[in-house]
C-alpha positions in Angstrom: 16.4 -66.8 6.7 18.2 -68.3 3.7 19.1 -65.4 1.4 21.6 -67.0 -1.1 18.9 -67.8 -3.7 16.5 -64.9 -2.9 17.1 -63.4 -6.4 15.2 -66.4 -7.9 12.0 -65.8 -5.9 8.8 -64.6 -7.5 6.9 -61.5 -6.5 5.1 -62.9 -3.5 8.2 -64.3 -2.0 10.1 -61.1 -2.8 7.5 -59.0 -1.1 7.8 -61.3 1.9 11.5 -60.4 2.2 10.4 -56.8 3.2 8.2 -57.8 6.1 10.8 -57.4 8.9 11.2 -53.8 7.7 7.5 -53.1 7.8 6.9 -54.8 11.2 10.0 -53.8 13.1 12.0 -51.1 11.3 12.1 -47.4 11.9 10.1 -45.4 11.2 7.4 -48.1 10.7 7.7 -49.6 14.2 6.4 -46.5 16.0 3.2 -46.6 14.0 2.6 -50.3 14.7 0.0 -51.0 17.3 -2.9 -53.3 16.3 -2.0 -53.2 12.6 -2.2 -56.6 11.0 0.4 -58.6 9.1 -1.9 -58.5 6.0 -1.6 -54.7 5.9 2.2 -54.9 6.1 2.3 -57.6 3.4 0.0 -55.6 1.1 2.3 -52.6 1.4 5.3 -54.8 0.5 3.4 -56.3 -2.5 2.4 -52.9 -3.8 6.0 -51.7 -3.5 7.2 -54.8 -5.5 4.5 -54.3 -8.2 5.5 -50.6 -8.5 9.2 -51.5 -8.9 8.2 -53.8 -11.8 6.2 -51.0 -13.5 3.0 -53.1 -13.4 0.2 -50.9 -14.7 -2.5 -50.0 -12.1 -1.0 -52.3 -9.4 -3.8 -51.6 -6.9 -6.2 -53.4 -9.2 -4.1 -56.6 -8.9 -4.4 -56.7 -5.1 -7.6 -57.2 -3.1 -8.2 -57.8 0.6 -11.1 -59.7 2.2 -12.2 -61.4 -1.0 -15.0 -64.0 -1.0 -14.2 -67.5 -2.2 -16.4 -68.0 -5.3 -17.8 -71.5 -4.2 -17.7 -70.7 -0.5 -19.2 -67.3 -0.3 -19.5 -67.2 3.5 -15.7 -67.3 3.7 -13.2 -64.6 2.6 -9.5 -64.9 1.9 -7.4 -62.3 3.6 -5.7 -61.4 0.3 -6.0 -62.2 -3.4 -3.3 -61.3 -5.9 -3.9 -61.5 -9.6 -0.5 -61.4 -11.5 -1.9 -61.7 -15.0 -0.9 -58.1 -15.7 2.7 -59.0 -15.4 2.5 -61.0 -18.6 5.4 -63.2 -17.7 3.8 -66.6 -17.2 4.9 -69.6 -19.2 4.5 -73.4 -18.6 8.2 -73.5 -17.6 7.6 -70.8 -14.9 4.5 -72.6 -13.6 6.7 -75.7 -13.0 8.3 -73.8 -10.2 5.0 -73.5 -8.4 3.9 -70.0 -9.4 0.4 -69.1 -10.4 -1.4 -66.1 -11.8 -4.2 -66.2 -9.2 -2.9 -66.3 -5.6 -4.9 -66.7 -2.4 -3.6 -66.0 1.0 -4.7 -66.5 4.6 -2.9 -64.8 7.4 -2.4 -65.2 11.2 -0.8 -62.6 13.5 0.1 -63.8 17.0 1.2 -61.2 19.6 2.0 -61.0 23.3 -0.1 -59.1 25.8 1.2 -56.5 28.3 2.3 -59.3 30.7 4.4 -60.9 28.0 2.1 -63.8 27.5 0.2 -64.9 24.3 -3.0 -63.0 24.0 -5.1 -66.1 23.4 -4.8 -69.6 24.6 -2.5 -72.1 22.9 -5.3 -74.5 22.0 -7.3 -71.8 20.3 -4.3 -70.5 18.3 -3.5 -74.1 17.3 -7.1 -74.8 16.1 -7.4 -71.5 14.2 -4.2 -72.2 12.3 -5.5 -75.7 11.5 -8.7 -74.1 10.2 -6.7 -71.7 8.0 -4.6 -74.5 6.4 -7.9 -76.3 5.6 -9.4 -73.2 4.1 -6.4 -72.2 2.0 -6.2 -75.7 0.5 -9.9 -76.4 0.0 -11.6 -73.1 -0.8 -9.8 -71.3 -3.7 -11.4 -71.8 -7.1 -9.3 -74.0 -9.4 -9.4 -76.1 -12.6 -11.3 -79.3 -13.3 -9.5 -82.6 -12.5 -6.9 -83.4 -15.0 -6.0 -79.8 -15.9 -3.2 -77.6 -14.7 -3.9 -75.8 -11.4 -4.6 -72.0 -11.7 -4.5 -70.9 -8.0 -1.5 -70.4 -5.7 -2.2 -71.1 -2.1 -0.3 -69.3 0.7 -0.4 -69.0 4.5 1.3 -66.0 6.0 1.9 -66.2 9.8 3.8 -64.0 12.1 4.7 -64.5 15.8 6.0 -62.0 18.3 9.0 -63.8 19.9 9.3 -67.6 19.9 6.6 -69.1 17.7 6.3 -72.3 19.6 5.0 -70.6 22.7 1.7 -69.9 21.0 0.7 -73.5 20.4 -0.5 -76.6 22.1 1.9 -79.1 20.6 0.2 -82.1 22.1 -3.4 -83.3 22.4 -5.1 -85.6 24.9 -5.6 -89.1 23.5 -6.9 -91.4 26.2 -4.1 -92.0 28.7 -1.4 -90.4 26.6 -0.8 -87.2 24.7 -0.1 -87.3 21.0 2.0 -84.7 19.2 0.4 -82.5 16.6 3.3 -82.9 14.1 1.7 -80.6 11.5 2.5 -77.6 13.6 6.3 -78.0 13.3 5.8 -78.7 9.6 4.3 -75.2 9.2 7.0 -73.4 11.2 10.4 -74.8 10.1 12.3 -73.4 7.2 12.2 -75.4 3.9 10.1 -78.2 2.4 7.9 -80.3 4.6 5.2 -83.0 4.2 2.1 -83.0 6.4 1.0 -86.6 6.2 -2.2 -85.8 8.1 -3.8 -83.0 10.0 -5.4 -85.8 12.2 -8.6 -83.7 12.4 -10.6 -86.8 13.4 -8.4 -87.0 16.6 -9.6 -83.6 17.9 -12.2 -84.3 20.5 -12.4 -81.1 22.5 -15.4 -78.7 22.8 -13.0 -75.9 21.9 -12.4 -77.7 18.6 -16.1 -77.9 17.9 -16.7 -74.2 18.6 -13.7 -72.9 16.7 -13.3 -75.4 13.8 -16.6 -77.3 13.6 -17.9 -80.5 15.0 -18.5 -82.1 11.6 -15.1 -81.1 10.3 -13.9 -84.4 11.9 -15.1 -85.9 8.6 -12.3 -84.2 6.7 -9.1 -86.1 5.8 -6.2 -83.9 4.6 -2.5 -84.0 3.8 -0.2 -81.5 2.1 3.3 -80.8 0.9 4.5 -77.3 1.8 7.5 -75.0 1.4 8.2 -72.5 4.2 10.3 -69.4 3.9 11.0 -68.1 7.4 12.4 -64.8 8.8 14.1 -65.9 12.0 15.7 -63.2 14.2 19.0 -64.0 15.9 17.4 -63.5 19.3 13.7 -64.5 19.7 12.9 -61.5 21.8 9.5 -59.9 22.3 10.6 -57.0 20.1 11.2 -59.2 17.0 8.9 -61.4 14.9 9.3 -64.9 13.6 7.6 -64.6 10.2 6.7 -67.6 7.9 5.3 -67.7 4.4 4.0 -71.2 3.7 3.4 -72.1 0.1 1.2 -75.1 -0.5 2.7 -77.2 -3.2 0.6 -80.4 -3.2 -2.4 -81.3 -1.2 -5.2 -83.8 -0.9 -8.5 -83.2 0.9 -11.4 -85.6 1.3 -14.8 -85.2 2.8 -17.2 -88.2 2.5 -17.0 -89.5 -1.1 -15.7 -86.3 -2.5 -12.0 -85.4 -2.8 -9.9 -82.6 -4.4 -6.2 -82.2 -4.6 -3.2 -81.1 -6.5 -0.2 -83.2 -7.5 2.8 -81.8 -9.4 0.7 -78.8 -10.5 -2.3 -80.8 -11.8 -5.7 -80.9 -10.1 -7.3 -84.3 -9.3 -10.7 -85.1 -7.9 -13.4 -87.6 -7.4 -16.0 -85.7 -9.6 -15.7 -83.6 -12.8 -16.8 -80.6 -10.7 -14.8 -81.3 -7.6 -13.3 -77.8 -7.7 -16.9 -76.6 -6.9 -18.3 -79.4 -4.8 -15.5 -79.8 -2.3 -15.2 -76.1 -1.4 -18.9 -75.8 -1.0 -19.1 -78.9 1.2 -16.2 -77.9 3.5 -17.6 -74.3 3.8 -20.7 -75.8 5.3 -18.7 -77.9 7.8 -16.5 -75.1 9.1 -17.6 -73.2 12.2 -18.2 -69.5 11.9 
């Protein structure tokens, strides 16, 4: 974890700094069993809000919140920072937003020291989450400044790469799913394509959705990672992925953000695209 510039981070990133304490420190560790990373992160956020004397901090933080234009889907966490009254155009140029939506994944080992679910399923569920966090949050009309921050919080017991299927079958060869590394490594990274149209398995159809192959998506992300010295089963590799830019297209409709400004194929793309993608994603 790069700590030299941590004092410049905003509240979400600052709360993220506390996660190793909540997941592995004493006395927290002895209470950890099936607790989720969302609970730990929520506790860290509340602690940070209290330290800033934000009035009624609990009101700013909600778990399991429905996306307005995709009501069948819920974000793991929504954080409204309007009460902090600190936002300026200059601050927004750093990629910070008043409304923040977060999806989370928590991967653990079973009693035999193996990932609790298969690598392909873990891979596809993470793919599904990055699609959701880009496409489903409400946002401004095309041409206007974006209002919604998009975050993916993912934690892994031990080595994170052991949980994923890094390659897919493609005829007589196996292609690399390059986007996985882009979501795990520290720093800024560009996902040129999720290559959703290349996923042909029945497992993909049942966990992500057969018709999601129509989706074309790319994104620029910034990852902040807590990496232990030794990737043992007693420590977690924890990543906070902030979506900076993205572009997502389904059929003739597209929605995206570039340098903080929303763009889209229709005046109401911020409603049409989430609604369309919500219908494509498998339950």
